[in-house]
DRENDO-1510 file (C-alpha; in Angstrom, 1 decimal, always signed):
<recs>
REC; n; res; u; v; w
REC; 1; UNK; +33.7; -136.4; -62.3 .
REC; 2; UNK; +33.0; -135.8; -58.8 .
REC; 3; UNK; +30.5; -132.8; -58.6 .
REC; 4; UNK; +30.1; -133.0; -54.8 .
REC; 5; UNK; +33.9; -131.2; -54.6 .
REC; 6; UNK; +31.7; -128.3; -56.7 .
REC; 7; UNK; +30.1; -126.7; -54.1 .
REC; 8; UNK; +29.3; -122.9; -53.5 .
REC; 9; UNK; +32.1; -122.2; -51.1 .
REC; 10; UNK; +34.5; -123.8; -53.7 .
REC; 11; UNK; +33.0; -122.4; -56.7 .
REC; 12; UNK; +33.8; -118.7; -55.4 .
REC; 13; UNK; +37.4; -119.6; -54.7 .
REC; 14; UNK; +37.6; -120.5; -58.6 .
REC; 15; UNK; +35.5; -117.3; -59.5 .
REC; 16; UNK; +34.4; -114.4; -57.0 .
REC; 17; UNK; +31.1; -113.3; -59.6 .
REC; 18; UNK; +28.5; -114.7; -57.6 .
REC; 19; UNK; +26.3; -114.6; -60.4 .
REC; 20; UNK; +29.1; -116.8; -62.3 .
REC; 21; UNK; +28.5; -119.2; -59.0 .
REC; 22; UNK; +25.0; -119.2; -59.1 .
REC; 23; UNK; +24.7; -120.1; -62.7 .
REC; 24; UNK; +27.2; -122.7; -62.3 .
REC; 25; UNK; +25.5; -124.3; -59.8 .
REC; 26; UNK; +22.4; -124.5; -61.5 .
REC; 27; UNK; +23.6; -125.9; -64.7 .
REC; 28; UNK; +26.6; -128.0; -63.3 .
REC; 29; UNK; +23.3; -130.8; -62.2 .
REC; 30; UNK; +22.0; -130.9; -65.4 .
REC; 31; UNK; +24.6; -130.7; -67.8 .
REC; 32; UNK; +28.4; -131.5; -66.9 .
REC; 33; UNK; +29.6; -135.0; -66.9 .
REC; 34; UNK; +33.4; -134.6; -67.7 .
REC; 35; UNK; +36.3; -132.2; -67.0 .
REC; 36; UNK; +35.9; -130.9; -70.6 .
REC; 37; UNK; +32.2; -130.1; -70.4 .
REC; 38; UNK; +33.1; -128.5; -67.2 .
REC; 39; UNK; +35.7; -125.9; -68.8 .
REC; 40; UNK; +33.3; -125.1; -71.5 .
REC; 41; UNK; +30.3; -124.5; -69.5 .
REC; 42; UNK; +32.5; -122.2; -67.0 .
REC; 43; UNK; +33.9; -120.1; -69.7 .
REC; 44; UNK; +30.2; -119.8; -71.7 .
REC; 45; UNK; +28.9; -118.6; -68.4 .
REC; 46; UNK; +32.2; -116.3; -67.9 .
REC; 47; UNK; +31.6; -114.6; -71.1 .
REC; 48; UNK; +28.5; -114.2; -70.8 .
REC; 49; UNK; +28.5; -112.2; -67.6 .
REC; 50; UNK; +28.2; -108.1; -67.4 .
REC; 51; UNK; +31.4; -106.0; -66.5 .
REC; 52; UNK; +30.2; -105.6; -63.2 .
REC; 53; UNK; +30.2; -109.2; -62.4 .
REC; 54; UNK; +33.7; -109.4; -64.3 .
REC; 55; UNK; +34.4; -106.6; -61.4 .
REC; 56; UNK; +33.4; -108.4; -58.1 .
REC; 57; UNK; +35.7; -111.3; -59.5 .
REC; 58; UNK; +38.4; -109.2; -59.9 .
REC; 59; UNK; +37.8; -107.8; -56.5 .
REC; 60; UNK; +37.8; -110.8; -55.1 .
REC; 61; UNK; +41.8; -111.0; -55.4 .
REC; 62; UNK; +44.6; -110.0; -53.6 .
REC; 63; UNK; +46.6; -107.1; -55.3 .
REC; 64; UNK; +49.8; -108.7; -57.0 .
REC; 65; UNK; +52.8; -108.5; -54.3 .
REC; 66; UNK; +50.4; -108.1; -51.7 .
REC; 67; UNK; +50.5; -111.3; -49.1 .
REC; 68; UNK; +47.5; -113.5; -49.1 .
REC; 69; UNK; +46.2; -115.9; -46.9 .
REC; 70; UNK; +44.0; -117.8; -49.0 .
REC; 71; UNK; +45.8; -121.1; -50.5 .
REC; 72; UNK; +45.6; -120.5; -53.8 .
REC; 73; UNK; +46.4; -117.1; -54.2 .
REC; 74; UNK; +49.7; -117.2; -52.4 .
REC; 75; UNK; +50.8; -120.1; -54.8 .
REC; 76; UNK; +49.7; -118.6; -57.8 .
REC; 77; UNK; +51.7; -115.4; -57.1 .
REC; 78; UNK; +55.1; -117.2; -55.7 .
REC; 79; UNK; +56.7; -115.6; -58.1 .
REC; 80; UNK; +56.5; -112.3; -56.1 .
REC; 81; UNK; +58.4; -114.1; -53.3 .
REC; 82; UNK; +61.5; -114.3; -55.2 .
REC; 83; UNK; +61.1; -110.8; -57.0 .
REC; 84; UNK; +63.9; -107.9; -55.8 .
REC; 85; UNK; +62.8; -105.4; -53.5 .
REC; 86; UNK; +63.2; -103.1; -56.4 .
REC; 87; UNK; +60.9; -105.2; -58.7 .
REC; 88; UNK; +58.7; -105.3; -55.5 .
REC; 89; UNK; +58.6; -101.7; -54.8 .
REC; 90; UNK; +57.8; -100.7; -58.5 .
REC; 91; UNK; +54.9; -103.1; -58.2 .
REC; 92; UNK; +53.5; -101.2; -55.3 .
REC; 93; UNK; +53.8; -98.4; -57.1 .
REC; 94; UNK; +52.3; -99.7; -60.3 .
REC; 95; UNK; +49.4; -101.2; -58.9 .
REC; 96; UNK; +48.3; -98.2; -57.5 .
REC; 97; UNK; +48.7; -96.0; -61.0 .
REC; 98; UNK; +46.6; -98.9; -62.4 .
REC; 99; UNK; +43.9; -99.0; -59.8 .
REC; 100; UNK; +43.7; -95.5; -60.0 .
REC; 101; UNK; +43.5; -95.5; -64.0 .
REC; 102; UNK; +41.1; -98.2; -64.4 .
REC; 103; UNK; +39.2; -98.6; -61.7 .
REC; 104; UNK; +39.9; -102.3; -60.3 .
REC; 105; UNK; +43.0; -103.9; -59.5 .
REC; 106; UNK; +45.5; -105.8; -61.9 .
REC; 107; UNK; +44.6; -108.8; -62.7 .
REC; 108; UNK; +47.3; -111.6; -64.3 .
REC; 109; UNK; +47.4; -115.0; -64.2 .
REC; 110; UNK; +50.2; -115.2; -62.1 .
REC; 111; UNK; +50.8; -118.9; -62.1 .
REC; 112; UNK; +54.3; -119.5; -63.4 .
REC; 113; UNK; +55.7; -115.9; -63.8 .
REC; 114; UNK; +58.3; -114.1; -62.1 .
REC; 115; UNK; +57.9; -110.8; -60.6 .
REC; 116; UNK; +59.4; -109.0; -63.3 .
REC; 117; UNK; +57.4; -111.0; -65.7 .
REC; 118; UNK; +54.3; -109.4; -64.1 .
REC; 119; UNK; +55.6; -106.0; -63.5 .
REC; 120; UNK; +56.0; -105.5; -67.5 .
REC; 121; UNK; +52.9; -107.0; -68.2 .
REC; 122; UNK; +51.5; -104.3; -65.9 .
REC; 123; UNK; +53.6; -101.8; -67.7 .
REC; 124; UNK; +52.6; -102.9; -70.9 .
REC; 125; UNK; +48.6; -103.1; -70.0 .
REC; 126; UNK; +48.9; -99.2; -68.9 .
REC; 127; UNK; +48.4; -98.4; -72.5 .
REC; 128; UNK; +45.5; -99.9; -73.2 .
REC; 129; UNK; +41.8; -98.1; -73.4 .
REC; 130; UNK; +39.5; -98.7; -70.3 .
REC; 131; UNK; +37.8; -100.9; -72.5 .
REC; 132; UNK; +40.4; -102.9; -73.7 .
REC; 133; UNK; +42.0; -103.4; -70.6 .
REC; 134; UNK; +38.7; -104.5; -68.9 .
REC; 135; UNK; +38.4; -107.4; -71.7 .
REC; 136; UNK; +42.3; -108.2; -71.0 .
REC; 137; UNK; +41.6; -108.4; -67.6 .
REC; 138; UNK; +38.4; -110.8; -68.0 .
REC; 139; UNK; +40.5; -113.0; -70.3 .
REC; 140; UNK; +43.3; -113.1; -67.5 .
REC; 141; UNK; +40.4; -114.2; -64.6 .
REC; 142; UNK; +39.0; -116.8; -67.2 .
REC; 143; UNK; +42.6; -118.6; -67.5 .
REC; 144; UNK; +42.6; -118.5; -63.6 .
REC; 145; UNK; +39.1; -119.8; -63.2 .
REC; 146; UNK; +40.5; -122.7; -65.3 .
REC; 147; UNK; +43.5; -123.4; -63.1 .
REC; 148; UNK; +41.5; -123.2; -60.2 .
REC; 149; UNK; +38.8; -125.4; -61.7 .
REC; 150; UNK; +41.4; -128.1; -62.6 .
REC; 151; UNK; +43.0; -127.9; -58.9 .
REC; 152; UNK; +39.2; -129.1; -57.4 .
REC; 153; UNK; +39.0; -131.9; -60.3 .
REC; 154; UNK; +42.8; -133.0; -58.8 .
REC; 155; UNK; +41.2; -133.3; -55.6 .
</recs>
């Protein structure tokens, strides 16, 4: 495993929580020797963070359906580029309702999902309590984090 690729900027691109990045940087130098260890470390640190740290990570993402200059975000949301105008308009409206209800953007691991699938997930998750949805969103952020770490490892 090439730990030099895991600098502050790269880690921040994997997860927008400064506390996660700080803890990862400290732990990487001493304990990680392979990809499996990296993922275990990242997961353990992620779930030890506070809800405020999670919200900071969520805020680093563009809204689903929003154009992004960030390469990974654009790739991950590719399913929205093929979405119908109706789906795109519906997502824009539902994103606003979601943000009003929960106080942060809708987070979903969008890789491999169509715009319609993401819209359906957003609608389903609107029924969650705020506490339940925060945990679901955090689990989706963890999936994104792992996919991005794999991209870094793949070079």
